[in-house]
C-alpha positions, 0 to 999 in steps of 0.5 A: 843578864836581865833585860832592863830598858834604859837611856843615857841623857848626855851632851857634847859638853857641860852647860848644854841643859842635860840636867833640865832634860833629865829632871823633866823626863824623870818626872814625866815618866813617873807621872805616867805611872812608870817606876823610873830608876835614875843613875848618874854616870861619873863621880858627881855627888850633887845630881843624885839628890835632884834625881831622887826628888824628880823620880821618887827613887834613890839615884846611884853613881856608875863610874867605870874608872873608879868601880870594878865590874862587880861593884858596877853590877851590884849598883846597876842591880838597883834597877831591879823592879823598875820599868825603865832606867834613865842615866845622866852623863857627866861633862861631854859624852866621851870625856874621861881620863887618859888612864884606864881605871878598874873598868875603864876611862870613866866616860858616859859613853862607856857607861852607855855601852856597858849597859846597852843604854842608847844615848839621847844627845842634848845639843845646844843649837844656839848660834848655829843651825844646820851646822849642829848636825855635824857635831851630833853626827860626829858624836854618833860616828866617833864610836859606832859601838855606843848605842844612839837614840837621837838628839834633843835640840836645846835653846832654839830661838825661833820656828825658822831656827828649828826648821833649819836645825831639823833640816841639818839633822834629817840630812845627817840621818839623825832622829830628832826626839824634841826641840826645846825653845830658849827659856832663861827661867829654867836654869837651876841655881849654881855655886862654886861646886856646880848646882846648889844642893837639892835641899837648898833649892827654894822651890824644887818641886815647882821647878821639877814640875815645870821641867816635866811640862816643858818636856811634854810640850816639846819632846816626844816622850813616847819615842824616847820610851820606845828607844830604851833598851839595855841589860843589868846583871843581877848581883849580890849587894854584898859587893857594895862597900862594907861599913867601917863600924857598926854604929856610925854617927854621920854629919848630915846638913847643908854643910856636910852632905856629900856621901855617895849613895852606894856607900851608905846603902852598902853600910846599911845593908851590911847591918850598920846603924847610921846615926845622923846629926847636924853640926850646923844645929850644934848637935853632938855626935851620938855618944854611943857611936863607934865612929864619927864620919864627917862628909864633904860639903860647904863648911866654907860657907858656914865657918862662923856657925861651925866655930860657935857650935860648942856642943858639936865641937865638944862632943867631937873632941870627946869622941876622938879621945877613945874612938875614930873620927874621919872627915872627907873634904869639907869634913876634913877641913872642919877637923882641922885647926882653922878655916879661912873663908872667902873674905879672909876671916879665920874661923876656929875649927875642931883642932883635932888635926893641925890642918889650916885651909883657905877659901880666900886663896882659892885653887881648883882641885879636881880629878880622880884619886887612887890612894894607897894607905900608909896608915889606918883609915876606919875600915881599911888598913895600911897598904889598901888602895882606895878609889875616890874623887877630889873636887874643891877650891880650898888651899892647904896653908898648914898641914903638920900631921903625918900623911895618911896615904900616897895619893895619885891622880888617874894618870899616876901623877903624885898629888900633894893632898895626901890626907893626914892622921893624928891619934884616932882622927883622920881625913882626906880631901878625896871622897871615898868611892870604893876599895880596889876589888883585889885589895 
């Protein structure tokens, strides 16, 4: 183990303002000359791009349900050379699943405990005063083995409100690291899968700079730095996922962008060549690629553009005649026969699979997935168990092709979105995180 100070920014629930705190803190620490390594606890694939913009370093997911100990160690080793780690939690601090995965139940508390990173709990005190201390005290006491640095009180309405909230925290013996006044203009724009993508923010740099100044004005950043502690376990990066091919044509634009950073890093470090192209710009995948990979994203927002992207679709079909094509979630939808948008308009997709999906008939699909392959997927053969995460609203209307895998949720319950395959083409609704380490 190597000492590497860090903290975990978490909260009692989603929507409390922890992302604002995270981005402002990352930028403030970087402005102070520190090399800051960001992480995201859990399977979120949008936040890491915001972290990168705020800190100047790539952010990586740490997921104690999907990832085994070797992969967690390999990813945490990305902090080598940094001065401090700052991790952002998912949902509430203790929120996870009922069934243990490769390493744990997937909560931010597990990540904090494993890494030794004290928790900074962002507490929304709107609508309460001293009572907020009971919530914070409960989070501290729920698992005494989780290190706890203190609280940041968010959305405080007035100086009187602050005095009362502070009094409650002091009576509970909780360290108040800062108090943020209520500011409606600091909210990041969102859409149906959460935050908009970082590349779509109209003025991300100005927003992050504003968050940093907001924290400097109201948070004891020096106290947070002093509270940071923890360890990493240096491990060979060969434990990262291996590439499914040597030359990989990767769709990369506003419609296809959801790929976990540790996956791409593993591919590159193993010598794979990543060849990006933009379907929205009607670019065909590189003709010399061994594999075309379409990540998830928002094709349902760009159905008309994708349907008219003839160069892209022709190139994709040509590649699929002899070499593999794989799509995840939005990429899977684009490989299908058609996509129906929220207005009910049907858009013709690549037609390499028979899949027809509808965003008009929406249903929320969310959760971890364990998929045992029943057919080959690029890089993995039948029988291999993969870990992933599913997060979308689109509904399958038609799926005539053969199933790709037996898929279950975190508790082992069968999931109907099994993925499918035809000839050289495959697709899944879950986003790949890793293959099981004993596979």
